[in-house]
Every structure is written in structure tokens, then in C-alpha cells.
C-alpha beads as a LAMMPS data file, in Angstrom:
LAMMPS data file: protein, C-alpha beads

305 atoms
304 bonds

1 atom types
1 bond types

-500.0 500.0 xlo xhi
-500.0 500.0 ylo yhi
-500.0 500.0 zlo zhi

Masses

1 110.0

Atoms # bond

1 1 1 -469.520 -184.760 82.637
2 1 1 -466.373 -186.549 81.426
3 1 1 -467.510 -186.475 77.912
4 1 1 -467.222 -182.426 77.999
5 1 1 -463.601 -182.872 78.365
6 1 1 -462.874 -185.253 75.466
7 1 1 -461.905 -184.033 71.936
8 1 1 -463.562 -185.647 69.090
9 1 1 -460.287 -185.896 67.425
10 1 1 -458.901 -187.989 70.435
11 1 1 -461.532 -190.761 69.575
12 1 1 -460.937 -190.627 65.912
13 1 1 -457.139 -191.227 66.333
14 1 1 -457.911 -193.852 69.141
15 1 1 -460.224 -195.727 66.523
16 1 1 -457.667 -195.806 63.946
17 1 1 -455.078 -197.046 66.152
18 1 1 -457.222 -199.653 67.587
19 1 1 -458.057 -200.970 64.045
20 1 1 -454.450 -200.780 62.492
21 1 1 -452.627 -201.712 65.544
22 1 1 -449.918 -199.202 64.453
23 1 1 -449.215 -195.654 65.089
24 1 1 -447.292 -195.376 61.789
25 1 1 -450.299 -196.597 59.812
26 1 1 -452.560 -194.202 61.795
27 1 1 -450.364 -191.422 60.916
28 1 1 -450.433 -192.041 57.151
29 1 1 -454.239 -192.711 57.285
30 1 1 -455.011 -189.327 59.058
31 1 1 -452.279 -187.264 57.629
32 1 1 -450.561 -186.794 61.031
33 1 1 -446.990 -187.138 62.338
34 1 1 -446.310 -190.322 64.459
35 1 1 -445.565 -188.250 67.274
36 1 1 -449.047 -186.519 67.014
37 1 1 -450.563 -189.727 67.054
38 1 1 -448.926 -190.825 70.127
39 1 1 -449.595 -187.637 71.974
40 1 1 -453.220 -187.924 71.077
41 1 1 -453.391 -191.283 72.475
42 1 1 -451.508 -190.228 75.678
43 1 1 -453.776 -187.343 76.086
44 1 1 -456.807 -189.558 75.879
45 1 1 -455.298 -191.959 78.305
46 1 1 -454.421 -189.230 80.857
47 1 1 -457.867 -187.804 80.637
48 1 1 -459.550 -191.138 81.353
49 1 1 -456.680 -192.284 83.718
50 1 1 -456.863 -195.605 82.066
51 1 1 -454.379 -197.403 79.958
52 1 1 -455.643 -198.140 76.479
53 1 1 -452.742 -199.796 74.876
54 1 1 -449.997 -201.760 75.997
55 1 1 -446.609 -201.156 74.132
56 1 1 -445.380 -204.507 73.230
57 1 1 -442.201 -204.786 70.652
58 1 1 -443.231 -201.040 69.745
59 1 1 -446.757 -202.256 68.765
60 1 1 -449.866 -200.727 70.442
61 1 1 -451.920 -203.849 71.800
62 1 1 -455.330 -202.944 73.004
63 1 1 -456.404 -203.382 76.634
64 1 1 -459.718 -204.674 77.768
65 1 1 -460.582 -201.048 78.586
66 1 1 -459.914 -200.224 74.710
67 1 1 -462.031 -203.038 73.610
68 1 1 -465.074 -201.526 75.417
69 1 1 -464.300 -198.046 74.264
70 1 1 -463.605 -199.026 70.712
71 1 1 -467.052 -200.599 70.155
72 1 1 -468.971 -197.631 71.696
73 1 1 -466.883 -194.967 70.093
74 1 1 -467.118 -196.549 66.727
75 1 1 -470.959 -196.831 66.935
76 1 1 -471.477 -193.555 68.425
77 1 1 -469.439 -191.594 65.901
78 1 1 -471.107 -193.204 63.041
79 1 1 -474.237 -192.642 64.429
80 1 1 -473.404 -188.942 64.884
81 1 1 -472.265 -188.662 61.306
82 1 1 -475.364 -190.124 59.914
83 1 1 -477.448 -187.628 61.860
84 1 1 -475.157 -184.714 60.606
85 1 1 -475.632 -185.841 57.106
86 1 1 -479.347 -186.139 57.628
87 1 1 -480.023 -182.950 59.206
88 1 1 -477.679 -180.691 56.926
89 1 1 -478.753 -182.647 53.656
90 1 1 -474.997 -182.927 52.527
91 1 1 -473.430 -186.075 51.635
92 1 1 -470.507 -187.338 53.561
93 1 1 -467.281 -186.778 51.959
94 1 1 -465.094 -190.074 51.859
95 1 1 -461.601 -189.304 52.264
96 1 1 -458.412 -191.275 53.303
97 1 1 -456.745 -194.381 51.833
98 1 1 -458.145 -197.933 51.142
99 1 1 -455.616 -200.651 50.734
100 1 1 -456.599 -203.433 48.301
101 1 1 -454.920 -206.683 47.132
102 1 1 -455.513 -207.695 43.660
103 1 1 -454.125 -210.230 41.046
104 1 1 -452.292 -208.675 38.358
105 1 1 -454.497 -209.273 35.211
106 1 1 -457.843 -209.466 36.787
107 1 1 -457.220 -206.483 38.846
108 1 1 -455.869 -204.382 35.894
109 1 1 -458.762 -205.318 33.530
110 1 1 -461.603 -205.467 35.885
111 1 1 -460.926 -203.709 39.320
112 1 1 -458.932 -200.708 38.064
113 1 1 -461.560 -199.290 35.769
114 1 1 -463.976 -199.335 38.642
115 1 1 -461.601 -197.695 40.916
116 1 1 -460.943 -194.911 38.421
117 1 1 -464.454 -194.036 38.602
118 1 1 -464.963 -194.167 42.157
119 1 1 -461.825 -192.118 42.740
120 1 1 -463.191 -189.371 40.355
121 1 1 -466.363 -189.314 42.230
122 1 1 -464.614 -188.863 45.703
123 1 1 -461.531 -186.680 45.184
124 1 1 -460.282 -187.203 48.567
125 1 1 -460.338 -190.886 48.420
126 1 1 -457.022 -192.817 47.666
127 1 1 -456.084 -196.353 46.883
128 1 1 -453.186 -198.258 47.819
129 1 1 -452.809 -201.520 45.764
130 1 1 -450.745 -204.493 46.290
131 1 1 -450.495 -207.117 43.571
132 1 1 -449.927 -210.715 44.254
133 1 1 -451.367 -214.211 44.392
134 1 1 -453.901 -215.774 47.036
135 1 1 -451.037 -217.087 49.313
136 1 1 -449.591 -213.597 49.625
137 1 1 -452.994 -211.926 50.121
138 1 1 -453.633 -214.364 52.940
139 1 1 -450.338 -213.139 54.892
140 1 1 -451.066 -209.503 54.072
141 1 1 -454.576 -209.788 55.373
142 1 1 -453.789 -211.409 58.765
143 1 1 -450.998 -208.680 59.092
144 1 1 -453.544 -205.847 58.516
145 1 1 -451.406 -204.390 55.663
146 1 1 -454.514 -204.498 53.366
147 1 1 -458.149 -203.848 54.233
148 1 1 -459.405 -206.508 51.681
149 1 1 -458.323 -208.513 48.544
150 1 1 -459.365 -210.323 45.297
151 1 1 -458.396 -213.741 45.113
152 1 1 -459.032 -217.162 43.435
153 1 1 -459.444 -220.445 44.861
154 1 1 -457.048 -221.009 47.932
155 1 1 -457.210 -222.591 51.348
156 1 1 -457.273 -219.390 53.582
157 1 1 -456.702 -218.968 57.346
158 1 1 -460.105 -219.590 59.319
159 1 1 -460.100 -215.999 60.409
160 1 1 -460.458 -214.849 56.678
161 1 1 -463.961 -214.771 55.407
162 1 1 -464.270 -215.264 51.646
163 1 1 -467.203 -214.160 49.427
164 1 1 -467.648 -215.150 45.765
165 1 1 -468.169 -212.150 43.316
166 1 1 -467.230 -213.144 39.919
167 1 1 -466.618 -216.329 37.614
168 1 1 -463.561 -215.740 35.303
169 1 1 -463.850 -217.869 32.138
170 1 1 -460.772 -219.728 31.169
171 1 1 -459.970 -220.725 27.652
172 1 1 -457.304 -222.915 25.970
173 1 1 -455.783 -220.450 23.527
174 1 1 -452.959 -220.632 20.565
175 1 1 -451.646 -218.181 18.188
176 1 1 -452.697 -218.572 14.576
177 1 1 -449.111 -219.263 13.411
178 1 1 -448.688 -222.026 16.087
179 1 1 -451.402 -224.330 14.660
180 1 1 -452.739 -223.452 11.303
181 1 1 -455.516 -226.033 11.502
182 1 1 -457.483 -227.538 14.326
183 1 1 -458.955 -230.999 13.684
184 1 1 -462.682 -231.373 13.557
185 1 1 -462.521 -234.043 16.126
186 1 1 -460.287 -233.245 19.119
187 1 1 -458.212 -236.204 20.422
188 1 1 -455.529 -237.030 22.861
189 1 1 -453.060 -237.458 19.891
190 1 1 -453.635 -233.787 18.828
191 1 1 -453.377 -232.478 22.471
192 1 1 -450.069 -234.398 23.076
193 1 1 -448.578 -232.892 19.793
194 1 1 -448.687 -229.500 21.306
195 1 1 -446.095 -227.700 23.528
196 1 1 -447.717 -225.728 26.440
197 1 1 -447.180 -222.816 28.796
198 1 1 -448.540 -223.066 32.293
199 1 1 -448.784 -221.309 35.487
200 1 1 -447.097 -224.162 37.459
201 1 1 -444.646 -226.905 36.596
202 1 1 -447.023 -229.470 37.489
203 1 1 -449.402 -228.062 34.914
204 1 1 -452.343 -227.933 37.499
205 1 1 -454.388 -225.566 35.406
206 1 1 -454.011 -227.574 32.120
207 1 1 -454.941 -230.868 33.862
208 1 1 -458.075 -229.028 35.382
209 1 1 -459.194 -227.946 31.926
210 1 1 -458.668 -231.362 30.280
211 1 1 -460.535 -233.048 33.196
212 1 1 -463.279 -230.448 32.787
213 1 1 -463.834 -231.063 28.962
214 1 1 -462.554 -234.454 28.215
215 1 1 -461.966 -236.353 31.439
216 1 1 -458.549 -237.320 30.103
217 1 1 -456.033 -238.633 32.525
218 1 1 -452.275 -238.987 32.246
219 1 1 -452.162 -236.748 29.310
220 1 1 -448.438 -236.314 28.365
221 1 1 -447.742 -232.739 28.566
222 1 1 -444.690 -231.118 27.022
223 1 1 -444.439 -227.913 29.240
224 1 1 -442.164 -225.502 27.509
225 1 1 -442.269 -222.837 30.282
226 1 1 -443.979 -222.346 33.680
227 1 1 -444.461 -218.936 35.126
228 1 1 -446.697 -217.357 37.631
229 1 1 -447.670 -214.473 35.437
230 1 1 -450.507 -214.216 32.977
231 1 1 -448.725 -211.356 30.903
232 1 1 -445.703 -213.384 30.715
233 1 1 -447.678 -216.406 29.574
234 1 1 -449.731 -214.271 26.915
235 1 1 -446.475 -212.946 25.355
236 1 1 -445.163 -216.502 24.868
237 1 1 -448.502 -217.694 23.416
238 1 1 -448.855 -214.925 20.995
239 1 1 -445.420 -215.487 19.780
240 1 1 -446.139 -219.080 18.943
241 1 1 -444.300 -220.900 21.749
242 1 1 -447.258 -223.046 22.732
243 1 1 -450.790 -223.378 23.969
244 1 1 -452.054 -222.010 27.304
245 1 1 -454.963 -221.050 29.537
246 1 1 -455.916 -217.683 29.787
247 1 1 -458.749 -215.655 31.185
248 1 1 -461.210 -214.457 28.564
249 1 1 -460.841 -210.851 29.461
250 1 1 -457.093 -211.398 28.692
251 1 1 -457.925 -213.056 25.380
252 1 1 -460.293 -210.125 24.508
253 1 1 -457.445 -207.656 25.314
254 1 1 -455.020 -209.555 23.170
255 1 1 -457.445 -209.524 20.167
256 1 1 -458.130 -205.699 20.568
257 1 1 -454.268 -205.130 20.284
258 1 1 -454.160 -206.983 17.054
259 1 1 -452.690 -210.411 18.129
260 1 1 -453.973 -213.285 15.886
261 1 1 -454.896 -215.922 18.443
262 1 1 -457.779 -218.368 18.598
263 1 1 -459.483 -220.269 21.316
264 1 1 -459.619 -224.283 21.071
265 1 1 -463.134 -224.882 22.369
266 1 1 -464.014 -227.928 24.536
267 1 1 -467.162 -229.913 24.184
268 1 1 -468.437 -228.583 27.532
269 1 1 -469.186 -225.127 28.847
270 1 1 -466.271 -223.246 29.436
271 1 1 -464.347 -223.653 32.625
272 1 1 -464.690 -221.044 35.427
273 1 1 -462.280 -219.791 37.898
274 1 1 -464.042 -218.454 40.915
275 1 1 -462.892 -214.837 42.055
276 1 1 -463.663 -213.994 45.556
277 1 1 -463.327 -210.701 47.941
278 1 1 -461.399 -211.923 51.084
279 1 1 -460.993 -210.025 54.369
280 1 1 -460.566 -210.545 58.216
281 1 1 -463.768 -211.371 59.458
282 1 1 -463.789 -209.677 62.816
283 1 1 -461.794 -206.684 61.638
284 1 1 -463.563 -203.283 61.394
285 1 1 -463.481 -201.250 58.031
286 1 1 -462.967 -197.618 57.908
287 1 1 -466.170 -196.054 56.273
288 1 1 -463.941 -195.414 53.119
289 1 1 -462.940 -199.272 53.063
290 1 1 -466.523 -200.215 53.809
291 1 1 -468.128 -198.137 51.042
292 1 1 -465.384 -199.409 48.581
293 1 1 -465.720 -203.048 49.129
294 1 1 -469.633 -202.532 48.813
295 1 1 -469.254 -200.412 45.790
296 1 1 -466.976 -203.151 44.042
297 1 1 -469.521 -205.805 45.009
298 1 1 -472.353 -203.798 43.386
299 1 1 -470.359 -203.165 40.319
300 1 1 -469.752 -206.882 39.739
301 1 1 -473.422 -207.768 40.206
302 1 1 -474.624 -205.056 37.675
303 1 1 -475.626 -206.367 34.375
304 1 1 -472.944 -205.623 31.654
305 1 1 -473.805 -204.040 28.508

Bonds

1 1 1 2
2 1 2 3
3 1 3 4
4 1 4 5
5 1 5 6
6 1 6 7
7 1 7 8
8 1 8 9
9 1 9 10
10 1 10 11
11 1 11 12
12 1 12 13
13 1 13 14
14 1 14 15
15 1 15 16
16 1 16 17
17 1 17 18
18 1 18 19
19 1 19 20
20 1 20 21
21 1 21 22
22 1 22 23
23 1 23 24
24 1 24 25
25 1 25 26
26 1 26 27
27 1 27 28
28 1 28 29
29 1 29 30
30 1 30 31
31 1 31 32
32 1 32 33
33 1 33 34
34 1 34 35
35 1 35 36
36 1 36 37
37 1 37 38
38 1 38 39
39 1 39 40
40 1 40 41
41 1 41 42
42 1 42 43
43 1 43 44
44 1 44 45
45 1 45 46
46 1 46 47
47 1 47 48
48 1 48 49
49 1 49 50
50 1 50 51
51 1 51 52
52 1 52 53
53 1 53 54
54 1 54 55
55 1 55 56
56 1 56 57
57 1 57 58
58 1 58 59
59 1 59 60
60 1 60 61
61 1 61 62
62 1 62 63
63 1 63 64
64 1 64 65
65 1 65 66
66 1 66 67
67 1 67 68
68 1 68 69
69 1 69 70
70 1 70 71
71 1 71 72
72 1 72 73
73 1 73 74
74 1 74 75
75 1 75 76
76 1 76 77
77 1 77 78
78 1 78 79
79 1 79 80
80 1 80 81
81 1 81 82
82 1 82 83
83 1 83 84
84 1 84 85
85 1 85 86
86 1 86 87
87 1 87 88
88 1 88 89
89 1 89 90
90 1 90 91
91 1 91 92
92 1 92 93
93 1 93 94
94 1 94 95
95 1 95 96
96 1 96 97
97 1 97 98
98 1 98 99
99 1 99 100
100 1 100 101
101 1 101 102
102 1 102 103
103 1 103 104
104 1 104 105
105 1 105 106
106 1 106 107
107 1 107 108
108 1 108 109
109 1 109 110
110 1 110 111
111 1 111 112
112 1 112 113
113 1 113 114
114 1 114 115
115 1 115 116
116 1 116 117
117 1 117 118
118 1 118 119
119 1 119 120
120 1 120 121
121 1 121 122
122 1 122 123
123 1 123 124
124 1 124 125
125 1 125 126
126 1 126 127
127 1 127 128
128 1 128 129
129 1 129 130
130 1 130 131
131 1 131 132
132 1 132 133
133 1 133 134
134 1 134 135
135 1 135 136
136 1 136 137
137 1 137 138
138 1 138 139
139 1 139 140
140 1 140 141
141 1 141 142
142 1 142 143
143 1 143 144
144 1 144 145
145 1 145 146
146 1 146 147
147 1 147 148
148 1 148 149
149 1 149 150
150 1 150 151
151 1 151 152
152 1 152 153
153 1 153 154
154 1 154 155
155 1 155 156
156 1 156 157
157 1 157 158
158 1 158 159
159 1 159 160
160 1 160 161
161 1 161 162
162 1 162 163
163 1 163 164
164 1 164 165
165 1 165 166
166 1 166 167
167 1 167 168
168 1 168 169
169 1 169 170
170 1 170 171
171 1 171 172
172 1 172 173
173 1 173 174
174 1 174 175
175 1 175 176
176 1 176 177
177 1 177 178
178 1 178 179
179 1 179 180
180 1 180 181
181 1 181 182
182 1 182 183
183 1 183 184
184 1 184 185
185 1 185 186
186 1 186 187
187 1 187 188
188 1 188 189
189 1 189 190
190 1 190 191
191 1 191 192
192 1 192 193
193 1 193 194
194 1 194 195
195 1 195 196
196 1 196 197
197 1 197 198
198 1 198 199
199 1 199 200
200 1 200 201
201 1 201 202
202 1 202 203
203 1 203 204
204 1 204 205
205 1 205 206
206 1 206 207
207 1 207 208
208 1 208 209
209 1 209 210
210 1 210 211
211 1 211 212
212 1 212 213
213 1 213 214
214 1 214 215
215 1 215 216
216 1 216 217
217 1 217 218
218 1 218 219
219 1 219 220
220 1 220 221
221 1 221 222
222 1 222 223
223 1 223 224
224 1 224 225
225 1 225 226
226 1 226 227
227 1 227 228
228 1 228 229
229 1 229 230
230 1 230 231
231 1 231 232
232 1 232 233
233 1 233 234
234 1 234 235
235 1 235 236
236 1 236 237
237 1 237 238
238 1 238 239
239 1 239 240
240 1 240 241
241 1 241 242
242 1 242 243
243 1 243 244
244 1 244 245
245 1 245 246
246 1 246 247
247 1 247 248
248 1 248 249
249 1 249 250
250 1 250 251
251 1 251 252
252 1 252 253
253 1 253 254
254 1 254 255
255 1 255 256
256 1 256 257
257 1 257 258
258 1 258 259
259 1 259 260
260 1 260 261
261 1 261 262
262 1 262 263
263 1 263 264
264 1 264 265
265 1 265 266
266 1 266 267
267 1 267 268
268 1 268 269
269 1 269 270
270 1 270 271
271 1 271 272
272 1 272 273
273 1 273 274
274 1 274 275
275 1 275 276
276 1 276 277
277 1 277 278
278 1 278 279
279 1 279 280
280 1 280 281
281 1 281 282
282 1 282 283
283 1 283 284
284 1 284 285
285 1 285 286
286 1 286 287
287 1 287 288
288 1 288 289
289 1 289 290
290 1 290 291
291 1 291 292
292 1 292 293
293 1 293 294
294 1 294 295
295 1 295 296
296 1 296 297
297 1 297 298
298 1 298 299
299 1 299 300
300 1 300 301
301 1 301 302
302 1 302 303
303 1 303 304
304 1 304 305
């Protein structure tokens, strides 16, 4: 039988190259040399007498034969792994690298603590993190440079699936020194007397906050600074440069560090920023990536003490 001549390592390497579309990435993922990966693929092609990848601009592009082999090999090896785990009673040890895209503050405050616990649980499981905004994550996902990403609202490519996992509370914040007294009745005059720090020069987030709470239109903002960085905005706000919108988990962190800040509460429930997990819908995950994305989803659904 032909199967008797096939080394399981050939199939493992083949599955990784097919999924990553890269000999280099497979080499890193499986802790091999790039020449070792190429030789494994060549050995498999020679054994089957079938070309599995066309080399176009130094990239391995799967052939129709590779498409057929991949779907069957992936399902067969996964089924075999489950059977071995079942009959031996041993847990499958996760290993390898999972690449994840995260926004800076949300990632540092909420994602990293979960990954720390997961990393302690599986000593051979590693994480490669990329910081950036939704537009950058869209590009990295399509290039196959990350397995999945956490993003806020953005128009993604149709090939990318987006699933809501968390609502981030957004609050208008000032330092205690900047405004000593907030009027009992909030009005246009008070808000137009303030300076502001926002993420974008057109004050999109601020406009959204005021529309949500007051339905104000044509409010005159004096934007002292605009920067696409929550940490930078926080530093300016706590030093009394102006008011700005911050996620509630960032506000809590600033207060824990001893900064004297306060929230200007609007008349309606707090505005929310939806955080979603995004991934290329037809891309196959490694067992490690699949476990990690589901582990994170479960943690976000779990009630917090």
C-alpha cells in the first residue's frame, strides 16, 4: 500500500506549508530549517509522483492535488490524534506558535492576562503578538501573517469573518485639576469651554459620544491634540491638557496608579465600543490557534467576579 511508504512527518510538514503558504513560516512553526521543509515536500512529491506546489515568485502555491490531499490529511491526522488521546488517557500537549493581532490598551489590559495563564498551562505553547488598529489587522490577516485578531468596528474585507466578543465601555474623562467643578446641568456652553484630546483630528469619537448622550450637532470642539494612541491620550488627560474619551478599563488602571481623574457622566447609559475577533473565514487553524481562540472566547463569556 502507498500509505506504508509515507512518513507522518511528511504530512505534518505538508499541512503547515499548505496552511501558511510559506516554507519560511513552516520552518519557524515546526522548528526546522527551511531546507529541511523543502526536502520534506520534495520527498512527498517524489513518493506520490504528483506536484503538490507550484513555485511562483518563491512562494508555494497549492495545486488541485494539494487541495484534495490537505482536506483528507488534516481530518485523518486530527482523528488519529483524538484516538490516541482517548486510548492512552493522556492529554494532547499543545505546542508551537500562535500569532495574534491586538489593539494596544485592550490587548495589554484584557488579552495579555488571559494569555499568561494559558501559557503557564501549556509550557510548549508560544504567542507572537502584533499591535495595531483594525486597518492594519485587516492587511495582516489577508497576508496570513497572523492567525486571528481583536479589533473594534471597521469595514473588513469580505473574506474576513468578525465575531463580537466584548463591549468596551467608553467614558468622557478629565483630570481633577483641569475642571474643579462640573455643573449640575450639563449644557453646550460648558462642553464648548473645554479643550479636548481625541484619536482623530475630525473628533469622530467625541462626536459619537455627544450624539449618543445629548444628540448635540455642530458642537465646536477645540482639539488640542489628536493621536491614535490611548496611552498617549491618557498621559495628556491626567496632566490637565483637556478632556477625552477613554475605555473604562484604562480609567480604572489610571486610578489604581493614583491619578486624580473623574468621569463626566452623560444622561444615558455609557457608550459602548464593540470588540470582535476577526479571522479569515476559509483559513484552517492549527490545533494551537484553534484552542487559543476558543479559550479566549470562553474567558470573555465567563462572568467576572
